C-alpha positions as CSV (number, residue, x, y, z in Angstrom):
1,M,66.5,3.4,44.5
2,G,69.1,3.9,47.2
3,R,72.0,3.2,44.8
4,K,71.1,5.8,42.1
5,P,72.7,8.8,43.9
6,I,75.9,6.8,44.6
7,V,76.1,5.7,40.9
8,S,75.4,9.2,39.6
9,A,77.9,10.8,41.9
10,A,80.5,8.2,41.1
11,L,80.0,8.6,37.4
12,G,80.3,12.3,37.7
13,A,83.5,12.0,39.7
14,A,84.8,9.5,37.2
15,G,84.1,11.8,34.2
16,F,86.1,14.6,35.9
17,L,89.0,12.3,36.7
18,I,89.1,10.5,33.4
19,S,88.4,13.2,30.9
20,T,91.6,15.1,31.3
21,T,93.9,12.1,30.8
22,M,92.1,9.6,28.6
23,T,90.9,9.5,25.0
24,D,90.8,6.2,23.2
25,A,89.1,3.2,24.9
26,A,91.4,0.6,26.3
27,E,91.4,-2.7,28.2
28,I,93.0,-2.5,31.6
29,K,94.4,-5.7,32.9
30,V,94.1,-6.1,36.7
31,L,95.3,-8.8,39.1
32,A,93.5,-8.4,42.4
33,S,93.1,-9.9,45.9
34,N,89.8,-11.4,46.7
35,A,89.5,-9.2,49.8
36,I,88.2,-6.3,47.7
37,K,86.2,-8.4,45.2
38,E,82.6,-7.5,46.1
39,A,83.1,-3.7,46.3
40,Y,85.3,-3.8,43.2
41,L,82.7,-5.7,41.2
42,E,80.2,-2.9,42.0
43,L,82.6,-0.1,41.2
44,A,84.3,-1.4,38.1
45,P,81.2,-1.4,35.9
46,Q,80.6,2.2,36.9
47,F,84.1,3.1,35.9
48,E,83.7,1.3,32.6
49,K,80.5,3.2,31.8
50,A,82.1,6.5,32.7
51,S,85.4,6.0,30.9
52,E,84.4,3.6,28.0
53,H,87.4,1.5,29.0
54,K,87.1,-2.1,29.7
55,V,88.5,-3.7,32.9
56,A,89.7,-7.4,32.7
57,T,90.2,-8.6,36.2
58,T,92.0,-11.8,37.4
59,W,91.2,-12.8,41.0
60,A,93.8,-14.6,43.1
61,G,95.1,-15.1,46.6
62,T,98.2,-13.5,47.9
63,V,100.4,-16.6,47.4
64,D,99.3,-17.0,43.8
65,I,99.7,-13.3,43.0
66,M,103.3,-13.4,44.2
67,K,103.9,-16.5,42.1
68,R,102.5,-14.9,39.0
69,M,104.6,-11.8,39.5
70,A,107.7,-14.0,40.0
71,A,106.8,-15.8,36.8
72,G,106.9,-12.6,34.8
73,E,103.2,-12.2,34.1
74,A,102.3,-8.6,33.1
75,F,99.3,-6.6,34.2
76,D,98.5,-2.9,34.3
77,L,97.4,-2.8,37.9
78,V,98.0,-5.1,40.8
79,I,95.9,-4.9,44.0
80,M,96.8,-6.7,47.2
81,A,98.0,-6.1,50.8
82,A,100.2,-3.1,51.1
83,P,103.3,-5.0,52.4
84,S,103.2,-7.3,49.4
85,I,102.9,-4.3,47.0
86,D,106.0,-2.8,48.8
87,E,107.8,-6.1,48.3
88,L,107.0,-6.0,44.6
89,I,108.3,-2.5,44.4
90,K,111.6,-3.6,45.9
91,Q,111.7,-6.4,43.3
92,G,111.2,-3.9,40.5
93,T,107.8,-5.5,39.4
94,I,105.6,-2.6,40.6
95,A,106.6,1.0,39.6
96,T,108.2,3.0,42.4
97,G,105.9,5.7,43.7
98,S,102.8,4.1,42.2
99,R,101.4,2.6,45.3
100,V,98.0,4.0,46.3
101,D,96.1,2.7,49.4
102,L,92.6,1.7,48.4
103,V,90.8,0.1,51.3
104,K,91.3,-1.2,54.9
105,S,89.9,-4.4,56.2
106,G,89.8,-6.0,59.7
107,V,89.7,-9.7,60.5
108,G,86.3,-11.2,61.1
109,V,84.9,-14.4,62.8
110,A,82.2,-16.7,61.5
111,V,80.6,-20.1,62.3
112,R,78.2,-22.3,60.4
113,A,74.7,-20.9,59.9
114,G,72.5,-22.0,62.8
115,A,75.4,-23.0,65.0
116,P,75.8,-21.4,68.5
117,K,77.8,-18.1,68.3
118,P,80.7,-18.1,70.7
119,D,81.6,-15.0,72.8
120,I,84.3,-13.0,70.9
121,S,84.0,-9.8,73.0
122,S,87.6,-9.9,74.1
123,G,90.9,-11.5,73.4
124,D,90.4,-13.9,76.3
125,A,86.9,-14.8,75.1
126,V,88.3,-15.6,71.6
127,K,91.0,-17.7,73.2
128,K,88.4,-19.8,75.1
129,A,86.4,-20.2,71.9
130,L,89.4,-21.5,70.1
131,L,90.3,-24.0,72.8
132,S,86.8,-25.3,72.8
133,A,86.3,-25.5,69.0
134,K,86.8,-28.9,67.3
135,S,88.1,-27.3,64.1
136,I,89.4,-23.9,63.1
137,G,89.6,-22.4,59.6
138,L,92.1,-19.8,58.4
139,S,93.4,-18.6,55.0
140,T,96.8,-18.4,53.4
141,G,96.4,-14.7,52.9
142,P,97.2,-11.7,55.3
143,S,94.4,-12.6,57.8
144,G,95.7,-16.2,58.0
145,V,99.3,-15.0,58.6
146,Y,98.1,-12.7,61.3
147,V,95.8,-15.2,63.0
148,A,98.6,-17.9,63.1
149,G,100.8,-15.3,64.8
150,L,98.0,-14.5,67.2
151,F,97.7,-18.1,68.2
152,Q,101.4,-18.1,69.0
153,R,101.1,-14.9,71.1
154,M,98.2,-16.4,73.0
155,G,100.3,-19.4,73.9
156,I,97.9,-21.9,72.3
157,A,99.5,-22.6,68.9
158,D,100.7,-26.2,69.8
159,E,97.4,-27.1,71.5
160,I,95.2,-26.1,68.6
161,K,97.5,-27.1,65.7
162,P,95.7,-30.4,65.1
163,K,92.4,-28.5,64.7
164,L,93.6,-26.0,62.0
165,K,92.2,-26.2,58.5
166,Q,93.9,-23.9,56.1
167,T,92.2,-23.2,52.8
168,P,94.2,-23.2,49.5
169,P,95.1,-19.8,48.0
170,G,92.1,-18.0,46.8
171,V,89.5,-20.2,48.5
172,P,87.3,-18.4,51.0
173,V,87.4,-19.7,54.6
174,G,83.6,-19.3,54.6
175,T,83.3,-22.3,52.3
176,I,84.8,-24.7,54.8
177,I,82.8,-23.2,57.6
178,A,79.6,-23.7,55.6
179,S,80.5,-27.3,54.8
180,G,81.2,-28.1,58.4
181,E,84.9,-28.8,57.9
182,A,85.7,-25.8,60.2
183,E,83.6,-25.1,63.2
184,I,84.9,-21.5,63.5
185,G,86.9,-19.5,61.0
186,F,88.8,-16.2,60.5
187,Q,89.3,-14.1,57.4
188,Q,89.0,-10.5,56.2
189,V,85.5,-9.2,57.1
190,S,84.9,-8.4,53.4
191,E,85.6,-12.0,52.5
192,L,83.3,-13.5,55.1
193,I,80.1,-11.4,55.0
194,H,78.9,-12.5,51.6
195,V,79.4,-16.3,52.0
196,A,76.2,-18.3,52.1
197,G,75.7,-20.9,54.8
198,I,77.6,-19.1,57.5
199,S,76.8,-16.8,60.4
200,Y,79.2,-13.8,60.5
201,I,79.6,-13.1,64.3
202,G,81.6,-9.9,63.9
203,P,85.2,-8.5,63.8
204,L,87.9,-9.5,66.2
205,P,87.7,-7.4,69.4
206,A,89.9,-4.3,69.5
207,D,92.5,-5.8,71.8
208,I,93.5,-8.4,69.2
209,Q,92.2,-6.8,65.9
210,H,94.5,-6.3,63.0
211,I,93.8,-4.0,60.1
212,T,95.2,-4.8,56.7
213,V,95.6,-2.1,54.0
214,F,95.0,-3.2,50.4
215,S,96.8,-1.1,47.8
216,G,97.1,-0.8,44.1
217,G,100.3,-0.5,42.2
218,I,101.1,0.0,38.5
219,H,103.1,-2.9,37.0
220,T,106.4,-1.9,35.4
221,G,105.2,-3.7,32.3
222,A,101.9,-2.0,32.1
223,K,100.6,-1.1,28.6
224,Q,97.7,1.0,30.0
225,A,99.4,2.8,33.0
226,E,97.5,6.0,32.8
227,Q,94.2,4.2,32.4
228,A,95.0,2.1,35.4
229,K,95.8,5.2,37.4
230,A,92.3,6.6,36.5
231,L,90.7,3.4,37.8
232,V,92.6,3.8,41.0
233,K,91.4,7.4,41.3
234,F,87.8,6.2,40.7
235,I,88.0,3.6,43.5
236,T,89.5,6.2,45.9
237,A,87.0,9.0,45.0
238,P,84.7,10.1,47.8
239,A,81.7,8.9,45.8
240,A,83.0,5.3,46.1
241,V,83.0,5.4,50.0
242,P,79.4,4.1,50.5
243,V,80.0,1.1,48.2
244,I,83.3,0.3,50.0
245,K,81.7,0.4,53.4
246,K,78.7,-1.6,52.4
247,H,81.0,-4.5,51.6
248,G,82.8,-4.6,55.0
249,L,85.7,-2.3,54.1
250,E,86.9,1.1,55.0
251,P,88.5,3.7,52.7
252,G,92.3,3.4,52.5
């Protein structure tokens, strides 16, 4: 019942945004980061219903997205961390001026369901939790890059290196927390909160938090560029905000 106003408003906004630019139904090919997956999976069907277009989405981690772009694969829309979109613009893979910031995500912390929850109220508390943990999970994506740098700045990188468990590209850190392979883990909040078998403790404290902006960019080989732009407008419309926030993200 609570979703009906959101859906109706979103569809109304989509109709306004789409009607002026789109006529024939098309299939929009999207390559996207897992960080936005849950919110996107709720919004994309609304867009399809409003526009009569179809959205074909391929999900991948940052490393794999960059590999696919380097290999020459073509999509209409690419969604990933803003610095990577900027790099693809420099390489000529994403159209100049097409980047649109979609959502923001902080880094969160989780442990296995039922396990004691460590204090993460400050940077010092997180440092103590890391030093006492038997194993630590992190990703190969933006959160993993940041957290690895954080360990260096804390001066504990060498000490905890034997404990680190890094998931393959596209594999959620929550899965190795749930299995017990990692006692504590870090990833984008949006990628942790929906994983079964873990307890999401909360975001990193403000003194060590890092916000990643996830953006969309139109591929230079796009066959449905205008339709992809309409999808971006739908995701960034005010009506989409409640859905975005529900899934651990903030508007871009």
